[in-house]
N, C-alpha and C positions, 0 to 999 in steps of 0.2 A: 241614495247617491246621484250626483247630478252629472248629466253629460256634458263635457266641455270640448271645445274645438281646439286642437292643437295645430298650428302651422309648422312647417318644416323645421327641425331643429336648425339646419344650416343658417336660415335667415336669422332667427333670434340669436343664435350663437355669434354670428358676425356683428349684429347690432349690439350685443352687449360688450365684445371685444372692442369696438369702435368708440367705447366710453359713452354711447348714447349720443354721438354727435350727428346722427342721420335719422331724425323721425321720419323723413320722408320714406325711407327704406320700409319701416313697418308699416307705413301706410299702404305701400305696395302690396305687402303681404295680406294686409286686411281687405284689400279690394278683391282679393281672389275669390271667384265665385263658388268656390266648394272647399271643403276642409280636406287635409291629407289623411287624417285620422280621427277617429272617435274614441275616446279614452273616458274612463270613469276614475274618480279620484275619492279616496277615503275621505270623510269629514274630518276637518282640522288640518290637512295637509295644506301647506303654504307654498304658494309659486316662487320661483326664483330665477329669474332670466340669466342670473349670472353663471349658472351652470347649465348644461346642455338640457334641452327640453326632454328628449328621450331619456337622457341619463338620469335626470331628477325623477322622472315618474318612474323608472325601473327600481331607483333607490326606494321610493316610497311604496313600493309594493302594488303600483297601479297595473291593471291587467288589461291589454287591449281587448277591446269587446268586438270590433270589426274594423279591418282595414279594407278601404275601397281601393283595389289595385288599378282600376281603370283610370281612377281619378289621380292616384299617385303617378301613373304613367303620364297621364295629362301635364301634370306638374312639371315633369323633366322637360316637357316643351319649352316651359318657361325660363330654364336656364339661361339662355342668352339674355332675355329679358332682365332678369335678376342680375346678371354679370353687368349689364349696362347702368344697373341703378347704383353700382359702386363708384361711378365717376360722377353722380350727381352732386351739385355743389352744395356746400354748407349754407346755413342762413348767413345773411349778410350781416356786418358788424356795426350796424348803424348806431347802436346805442352805447357802444363801448366807450367808457370815460377815459380809457387809456389802452394802448396796444402793447400786449406782453409778447415779448420774443424771447424764446427759450434758446439757449446755446450752451455748449461746452468748452473747456479749454484744459490744457494739460499743465499743470503745475510743476509736473516732475516726470520723469522717464524719456524714452526715446524721442518723443516728439515735442517735447517741452520748448526747444530753441525754436520751433517754427510756430507752435500754437500760441505762445504768449504774445509775440509781437502782432501776430494777426489780431488775437483779442483785444490788444491794446488799440489797434486801429479802429476795431468796431466800436469800442467804447467812445473812442473819441468822435466818432459820427453821432452816436447817441447824445453825447454833450452838445455837439454843435446843433442839432435840430430842436434839442429842448431849449437852448438858449432863444429860439425863435418861437417857443409856445408849443413845439411837437412837429411831426409830419404833417404836411397839407395832404388831406385825403379829398381828392376832387368829387368823389360820390357824395361826400358829407358836406363838402363846401365849408369845411372848417379844419383847423389843425387840432391834432391829438396827440398827446404826449406819449412817449415811448418807455417802457420799462422793461429792462433786460433781467432776465432770470437765468443765472447760470451756475453751473457746477464743474468741479474739478475731476476730471476723468483719469487723472494719472497716466496717460498715454495708453491706457488699457481699453481695447475694444469690447471686452466682456463688461467692464463696468461702464462703457459709454452706453452699450445697449440699454443696461438697467436705468441710466439717467436720462436717457432720451424717453424711454418709457414714463418716467416719473414726471417729466415736463409735461408731458401729454395728459397723463390720467390722473395726477395730483394737482399740478399747477395749472393745468387745462390752459396753455400758452395758445395764443391766437396764432403764431407762426414759429417756424424751426429754423435756426441757423447751424449748420453742422461745424463741428471741430476742423482743424487743419487735415488736409489730406484724404486719400482714399480709404485707408485703413480705419480711420475715425469717423469717416461718412457713411461708409456702409452699414454700420448697425443702425442708423436712422431710417434707412430706405424703406423697408418694409412697414415700419412703424408709422411713419408719416402718411405712406400710401393707405394704409388700413384706416388710419384716423382721420383722412381727408384733410390734412395739414399740409400746406405748402413749404417745402424744405429748400431754403436758400443754400445751396452747395458752395461753399467757398472756394477750396482748392481741391476737393476730391476730384481728381480728373480720369480716373480709372474708366474706360469705355463702358465696362460692364455694369456701370451704375445707372445707365440711361437705357430706357426700353421704351416702345411705342405704346405700351398698356398703361403706362404711368404719367399722368400729368401733373404730378405733384413733387416735381423737382426741377430746378433750373440751376445751371452751373454760373457763378458770376465771374469769376477773376482770373481764370485761365481757360483755354481751350483743353479738350480731351487730350490725355497723353499720347495718342496716337498722331497727334498733330504736331506736337512740339517738336520733334526730331527731324521734320522734313527738311528745314534748311541745313541741319546737321550733315544728313545724307547726301544732299547735294553738294555742300563743300567738299566731302570726302570724295565724291565722284570728280568733282572740278579740279581737285588737286592730286587726282590719279593715285589715291591710296588703294591697293589691291590686297594687302595683307592686314586685315582689320580683324582685331580680337575684341569680344565683347563679354563683360562680366555685369550681370543684372541682379536685382533682388527679386524673389519670388513674390511679387504682389501685383494689383491691378495697375498701378501707377508705373512701375519700372518694367514690367512684362510688355506693356503695349508699346513702350518707347523701342525696347530690343526688338519686337515683332516688325515694327515700321522700318528701322535701320536695316537689319537683317533681310527683311523682304526687298527693299529697294536695291540694296548692293548684290543680292542674288539675281535679282531681274536684269542687272546689267552685267551679269556674268563674274561678279567677284564675290561669292558668298564668304561669310565669315570664316577665317581659319580657326577660330575659337569662340565658342558661344556657352558661356559658363553660367549656370544660375546658383545663388546662393541665398541662404536665409536672410529675411529683413533684418535680423538682429545680428548678422555677421560682423564682427570687428577684426577679424584675423585673414589676412589675405597673404600671407608670405607663401603658403602652399599654391595658391592659384597663380602667384607670381613666377613660382619656379616652373610652372607648367609653360607660362608665357615666355619665359627666357629660352626654353628649348624650342619653341616655336617662331621667335624673332619676329614678331609682328611690327608693322611700320606705324600702325595706329592702335591706340587702345582705349576703348570706351567703356567707362563704369557707370552704370545707372542705379542710384541709390538714393536713399534719403540722406540728410546732412551728416549723420553719424558714420554712414558708410562711406561717405566721400571722404570724410576727416581721416578715417583709419586707412582707406585706401591709398590716398595721397601721401600720408606719412610713411606706410610701408613701402610704396613705390619709391620714395625718395631715399630710402635706405637700401633698396635693393641694386642689383646692377641691370636692371631692365631699364633701357632708354629707347622708347619709341620716338619716332619724329612728331608724333601727334597724341596728345592726352586730352582726354574730355571728361568732366563730372557734371552732375546737374546743379549742385547748390551754391558753388562759389559767386555766381552773379546774382543769386536771391539773398544769400545771407554773408555778403562779402567780409563784413567787419568780424563776424564769427570764425570764419575760414581763415581770415588773416591771423586771428589770435591762436588759433589751434593747430594750423599747418605752417604757416611762416611764409616768408617772401620766396625762399628756395623752393618750396614745395608747390607754391602757386603760379611762379613766374613762368611765362610761356605755355599755360595750359589754357584750354578752351572751357567755355560753359555757355549757359542760355543768359541772353540778354534781356532784361526786364527793367520796368522802372524801378527806382528812379534815375538808372543810369541811362535807360532809353526815354526820352522826354516827348510826350504827346502834348503840344501846346494848344491844339484846337479842342475844346471841351464845350459840351451843351448843357452839362449839368455837373454841380460840385466845383471843388477847389482845382486848380492846377496844380501839378507837381511842386512848383516853387511855394504857392500859397499854401499847400498842405504842409510842406517842411516847415515854413515859418510859424504855422499855428501850432502844429503837433510838438515841436521843439518846445514850446512854452511849458508843456506837460511832462516831457520825457527828455532825458539827457542824452546825448550821443547822436550818431548819423541815423537818418531815416532808412529804413530797408524795405525791400519789395513787400514783405508780408504785413508790415504797417499799413501800407498802400492798400494790399488786399483786403484788410479787414475793414477799412474806410470805403472801399469800392462796393463792398457787399452792401453797406448801408444805402449808398447812393443808387444802387439798383433797385432795392425796396423802395426808396424814396421816390423814384421815377415811377415805379408801377402804381403806388399809392395815390400818386397825384393825377394819373391819367385813366385809372380803372374806372369803366362806368358803372361797376358795382363794387363795393369794398367786401370781397368774399374771396376765397381761396383761389377759384377758378377765374373769377374777374380779374383777380391781379396775375393770375398766368397768362389769361388772353391778352392783357395790356402789355405784358413782357413780350409776346409773339409780336405784337403791333410795333414795338419799340426796336426790335431786332433790325440792326442795320442803320438805325437812324440815330440811337443814343451814343454819344461819345463822351468817355470820362478821361480822367488822368492815366487810366490804362489802354486807352486806345478805343477801337469801336466794339461795341457790345453787340454780338451777333449770335443767334441761337438756332438750332434746327428744331424738327418737330418734336423731338424727344427731350428737349430742354438743354441739350449738351452745347456747350459753348463753341464756336467756331471762329470766333474774332479773336483780338487780343493776344495774337500769336507771338510768342518770344522769337527773338533773333539768335544770333551766335556772337560772343564775344570772345576776346583773348586778354589774359591778365599779364601786364607789363610790369616789371621792376620800376620804381621811382627812386630818386635820388634820396629820399628821406629814409629808404629801406623798407618802404611798404609796397604795395602793388596799386594799380590803376586799371580799370577797365574800359576796353574800347570794342566797339561794334565791328565785325569784319564779316567777311565771305564774299561770295559773287554778287556784285551790283552794289557794295557798300561805298561810304563817301570817301573822298580823298582822304589819306591818313589811315585808312581802314586796312592797309595790307597786312597779311598775316606773317608771322615769323615761325618758321618750323624747326624742330630739332633743338630747341633752346633749353627743354626741361632738364634740371639738373646740372645745368652749366653755371 
């Protein structure tokens, strides 16, 4: 029997799970000046790093000959060192003939109405850069073509987790771009961090997605959802709404909005008279509206995804509840969809978030302006441009800017360049600004009100304190 050195299983297990993306980590283990254990192995037994080291040898009947407990204790002192190794950068992609970007989209299910237009915007960006010969990579001093590898997650977080893993371990993509929203972004979080692959988060704005110990994520197209409703809370206080009721869906995105508004109202002496949480899949609000009828609020806020908004507004219109102020999140983002599914009567004189293309940022340092984007995008797609088309395109612009300026074309090289660009990069979505955790703090939505038009539709106007002339609000008009 031959004596062999076995390093701590935690090191090799991590190395195997990471898909062998970090040979540097194994090198750190090899440089340790002592073994953790001495073991003997029967002749013919084969090593397999994909199973745990200790688990493998136990299965093969290996007996521990001697354990050096003092040395094992010393190894524990190296835990901070080994932990820091998990943030070592991957090798540069200097020889890559094509940049592969993995992403998901929802062809069906609850999030399809938002995911598909966002995916269309991303594909539009790929088509634009490939017409130029690819993305310019500053560290390589040349253009590199982009290949998008995508799968349909059918709005399922469980399926999304499996597909993100496939992109990393089977397709071996160079970078990840998440699907729409926090629910479909969260499954990519741990996988991208463990694999040391930078995740470009499009619209997953839940604050819990970002942490100081994860440099492998950056939020591209919207600020975290704790920031979104700050102008809304200010408007409510400015207009002296003291009896506010909130209904919100139980997820990172909507829960954060609820916490921000409820917290600010409470700090000013007007806690919500109702704060009701519902499941994200909730489509029946009549029971909750009966509760609100008894409470008689003067403002009702519903924080949900587009399916929640559609169901809520339709049932609110049918009910006898008539608050002076009604707010939902998605009419400003998906105006055409809400117009078709709720109608003018259910949208008129309600409030929402104001985002591009209704809010126009004319000063850009990279990419197309809103007008230029609409003109070119409509050659590929019929119908008006919505915010999520712009969001998908904007994600590509953020990637493009990082690739052009990064001193090394690697995961953390790209992330470092995004830190440098923060506050200096302007796109058709506004100022790109991130904090140390990669969370977006720029590109802040405003508040808008929907007004009926002569042709039987609705139009969107930005409103609120400090708005431009013509931005005055009309209260009490819902259902009239």
